[in-house]
N, C-alpha and C positions, 0 to 999 in steps of 0.2 A: 381294408386298407382307407384309414382317413385322406380325401383328395388333398388337402393340404396338409402337409406332414407338420409337425410342429417342433421349430426347432430347440433344441437343447443343447447346452453349452457341457462339454465333457468336464467330467469330474475326476480328476486322475487322482487313481486309487495306488499311494505306493506297493510294488510286490513285496509279499510277505518275508521278512527276513530267517534265515534257518535259526532254527533256538530259540525264537520269539513267540510266545503264544500268542491268542488273540485278543486275550484278556490286557495280555502286557500294552499290545498295541493300541489297543481301546483307552488304557489310562493315561498312555501319553501322549495320543492326541486329544485326550480329555483336560490335560495337566493344565494346558494353556488359559482356555476358556473360564476354566472354576477359577485360577487363580490371579485373571481379570476381574471377573465378578466379586471375588471374595475384595481386590484391591477397592472397586467401585464403592462396594458397602463400606467398607474403613473409611473412603476418603468424605463419604456423604454423613456420615454418624459422628463423625470427629469435626465437621462440620456446625452439624445442626448442634450437636452438646456446647459448641462453644455460641451459638449465635442463636440457638433456640428461646431464650427469654427475653429476644427485644420485645419492645412494644408494638401494637400493630398501628399502622398507618395509611393513608390514604385508600387504594382499590380492596387489600385486604381486610378493613374492617365492614366493608361491605357485604362480603363472603360469609364472616363470622358473625355478623349483625342476622342475615335472614337466617344460617344453619341454629344459632340458638333459637330463634324464634318458633322455629318449627321444632327444635326438640322440647321446647317451652309450650308446643300448645297454639301458639299462636299464627299459625298458617305461613305459609309463605310471605313473610313481612319483610319490610325494614323497619331501622327506629327501635331503640329497645325499652323507652319509656311508652307508657299510654297512649300520652299527648304528640310524640312523634311516630309511632309505630303505625304503618297503613301497610295495605296489599301491593305488591312492587312486582315487575317483569324486567328490571334494572339488569339480572344476571339469569345467565339460563339454568334450568333447574342442576343436570348431572355429576358437575363438581359441587354444586353446592348441598347437592344431599348424600355426594361422599362424605363431605363435611360433617353434614349433619348427624350422619350414620357414626362417625367416630365420637360423636360428642355425647351421644345417646350410648356408648360402650363405657366411654372411661371416664365423662365429664368434658367438662369445659376448658381444653388441654391442646394447647396449637400443636404441641409435640407429638400428642398422637398424632394429628395427622401429618406433621413432618416426617414422621416413620413410615407412615402408609406409602408416603412421596416415592419414599427411599428405596420401597418395594418395588412400588411403579417402575422406578427410575433404572432399578437393576434387570426389569424386566424389556424395560427401553435397549440397556447395554445388549442385552441375548440377542433382541430382534435387530441391534444394528448389525451382529455377527451373522444372523441367518441370513441379513441380506446381502453380505459380504459373499458367504456359501453361496448364493444363489446367482450373483450378479456376474461374481468372475470365476466361480468355481474352485477358489484356493484357498487352501486353511490359511496360510500366512495372509493373506488381504484380509481377512475376514477376522483374523485375531488382532491385526495392528487397529484395524476399523474400529473394533471392541475396547483396545485399549488407549485408542484414542478418546473415543466418547467417556469412558472411566474416568480420565483426566481433564476432560475440559473443565475449565473452571464456571463457566457459566450454565451446564449443566447442574454441576455440583448446587451453586448458589440455589437456582431455583426449586431445591428438594426444599430447603428451608424459609419458604417464602409462604404463604398462604395465598398463592396466584396459580392459576388453569396450566400456565407453562408446562409442567410436569406431565398432567394428565395430557395433558393436546397433542405435546410430543409421542409418547407410548402409542395412544390409538392413530396417529398418520402413520408412523413405522408400521403399525398391525396392519393397518386397513392399504396400505403397500405392499406388502409382503403377500397379503393375503391376496390381492387384485395379482401380482407376478406369478403368484403360485396358480393361481387360474387359467391366464396365459400361456402357463407349460404344461398344466396336467389337465386343463379343465372341469375340474372336481366343482361342482354346484356348494360342496360347502364350507372351501375358501373364499367365493365369490360372496357367499353369506356374510360368515365372519365379517371381511372386509366391510360388508353395507352395513352392518351393526356398529361396528367400529366408528365409521363414520358419521351413522345417526348419532352414537352419543358425544361425540367428539363436538359435533354440530350443533349440539343442546345446549352446549356451554360457548361455544364461539358461532353462532349463527351465518358468519360470513364464509365459512367453511363449507357449507353445506353442499355448492354445488361441486364438489370434488369428483362426485361420480361421472361428471364431465371431461374431467380432467383424466381423467384414467380409461373414458372412451377412446378420447383420440389419443391418446398414448399406446392403446392395445396396436401390437404389430399387425401388417396387411395381411400376414400368411391364416389370420384369423377371419372367417368367412364373416362378411359384413351382418348377414342376420344372426350371428351368433351374438357379435360384437352389442346388437344394439337391442337384442334381448337379454346382454348383461345387465347394458345403461338404465332397462327399463326396472330390472330385479332393484338395481341398488337404489336406484329411484324412490320407487315401491316402500321400500326398508326405509328408506331415511323419512319418507312421508308418513308411514306408519307411524314410528318413534315421534313424531314430531305433532301428532293429530290430538293427545291429550294435553300438552303444551297447552297447543293452539285454542282449543277447547276451554282449556282452564282463563286462561285470558279473556274469551269473548264472553267468558259469567262474570268474570271480574270487571273489566274493563267495560263491558257493552263495546268492543272493538276489536276488530281483525289487527292481531301482534302476533304475525308468525316467528318473529325472533325477540328480541330485547327491545328495551325503551330506552337505551340509553345510546344508541346506532346516531340516533339527529344531533347530539350533544357532541360526541366524537365527530362526525364530518365536519359542521357548524369550527369546532377546535382545529380542526387540519385544515381548514381553508385561509389562514391568516387570518382571523379577522383582527388582529392587535396588530396593524398597519404591515401585514406579512407575518408574522409572529405567530406561531400556532399557540393555542392555548388549550391546557388540559379541561376546562370547564367553567365557568360562570364566574365561582368565585376568584380564581385567579386575579391577579391586579391590574394585567393589560385588557381586562373584559370591559368592550363601550358600556359608557352609562344605563342606555337606551335598552339594551339585552337584559339588566338586573329587572329594571321595570317592566319590559315585556312579558317577563315568565313567571312575574309574582303571581300569584292567585291562577294558574294554569296548573293540571292536574300531570301527572305523570305524562300519558298518552299524550295531551294536549300539548305540553312543552316538546316532547319528541319530534312530533312535527312542527312545531314552531321553528324549531332549530332545522330544520333540513329547509325550510322554504328560507332563513335565512342565512343559510350557507351559500344560499345558490344567489340571492341577493350580493353576499360579499365577491362570490364570484364573478356576477355582473360585471361589477365595480371595477373591478381591476383583473381581467384576464389572462394579462399581460405576465401580469408579477404572479398571477396563481400557477403559470406554466412554468415559471423559473422555480416557482416550489415546488412542485410535484417532482423537479429533476433532483432538488435539493432532499425531498424526502425517499428517493430510492436508494442514493446514497445511505441515508439515515439507516434504511431498513436492514440494508447488506452489509454496512460499513461502521456504522455509529459515528459519522460523522458530517459534517457541515449542516451544523444547527446554529440557533442564533446566536449561541455563547461559543467563545473558544474550547474546542475540543482538552481532557487531561491526558495526562500519560496515560492512563490505564485505556481511555478512547482509543488513542493513537496505535497503542501495541495490541489491542482488538481487532483494527483496521485493519492492519499485518498479517495477523495468523490470520484472517479472514482470507485476507487477499491469495496467501501463501495455499491453501486450501485448497481455495479455487484453482491455482497455475499446478497445485500435485494433481488435482484430480482431472485437467485436461491432460497431463501427461500419462495419467492415468488410463484414461480411456484410448490415446493412442499406441501406449505400449501393450496393450491386454484386452482382449476382444472380451467386450460386456456384454451382458443378457441386452437384447435387442430395445425391448418394451422397458426395461431399466433404466436405460439410456433417454429415452422418447417421454419417461417419467417426469425426470430428472429436468426437464426441459420445461415441459408442461408445468410443473410444480414451483420452479421459478418464475414461470410468466403467471401464473395463478394468484400467488402468495403478493407476488407482487402489486399486481390491479386492485387487487381488494383491499391492498394498505396501503398503498399510496394517496387514494381515494379518501381515506379516513384517516389513520394516525399510526405513523410509521417510526416504530423502536424497532431495535436490533433485535429484540426477545420476540417478539412476533415471527422473527424469520428463524426460529432456532429449529421447527421441525424438518426443515427443509435443510439444512445446515445438519441436522442428525442423517440424513436420509443419504446428504453429502458424502459421509464420510468413510463408507466403502470404496469410493472413484478416489477419493484424497489419499485412501491410503493404498490404493493400486498401485497409485505415483508416488510414494514413496519407498515401496517394495522395490520399482524399477528403478528410481534412484540408485538404490541400496546396490541394486544387483549389478548398475552400471558401475558402479566406484569398486566392487571385490571383484571383475572380470579383469582390468588389467592388471588386478594385484596378484591374481592367480599364478600366471607363469614365472612373474618376480620370486614369488614363494617356493614353486618347486626346482625352478633352476639354483636356488640361493642353499636347496637342501640336500642336492647332488655333493 
């Protein structure tokens, strides 16, 4: 017998009803998840069919350019013309390779990528259901969480954008579920699957590479210290192994150590408020100080990245108080899409209210129903980790979506508890009136 038995939440199993076969019970239990997944697919297909022909602009253009160059035999490069084309590390490889794989199969059709993202988002919806079952052990909570994900407008919108959000959200959920399964069952396969998911998502979002340390700190104390350290070593080792080819490629191409992407410096600089406290998306923005454009002229991609890191530090030192206020603003921007430099739209206010209600319902859910201890600790760890890594650079609400997806089982538990509290006082009155 293990000296530290693993806490396992009871999964209530309904007693079989007379005359109801096992197959009928299975079909009844599977009906709601299948219906919810069908709804999720239908909503996403409808949005993509309506929105799919919108021309690419901004960040999606860079993913599209690199993918086209890969398919056309020009290597991992940006710029479509011979004069503009050059090797790049501005985007991590995994999502780009996914886009390039779709282009290789169906031609240069972004609709093909959107259909793949719908499939990925359907998997994410299923993972939310699995997390609900794991965290609370209740089918009602799991299905409600699944339905919340299926109906959430932001997750729907992301399937029709050439961006990493759907890809990253799915892998964060997969990594989290794999790790939580390991904390309960101690199966090495679950831990390895979690590690691979972290490595794949970090190769698109290198700032998420430290996730193994968040998992390590979230492991319940009932797991022996040695087992937790070995799990951390395994996850870090798998992530490092997956990163090795990318680092080697960058060393050969740029003759420099580039472990992540070469756009981090610009993002850091833009997030320091270089336009008198206003954040900037890049040097092409109107508020960019003139000396910045002059300084980066003629620099290579790697040199420019390093220069922006130094310039960002200079901006912080020039007005540290202003930067501290900006950090507070970026926390609100990340989690509630408010407190930007311009007044919020009605949609932003509605989103902020919805997010606040989601957190309040999650707090109710954690108090009303016993949750898996490791899962609760992981929620706090993810909130802290995502806050730190994004407010230091650039903060918009779509960067927090993986955490909101993980939050949904907790929110669903609160909604189920609230619905039960409303129904309970009505039951005696209903029974009295039926006499």
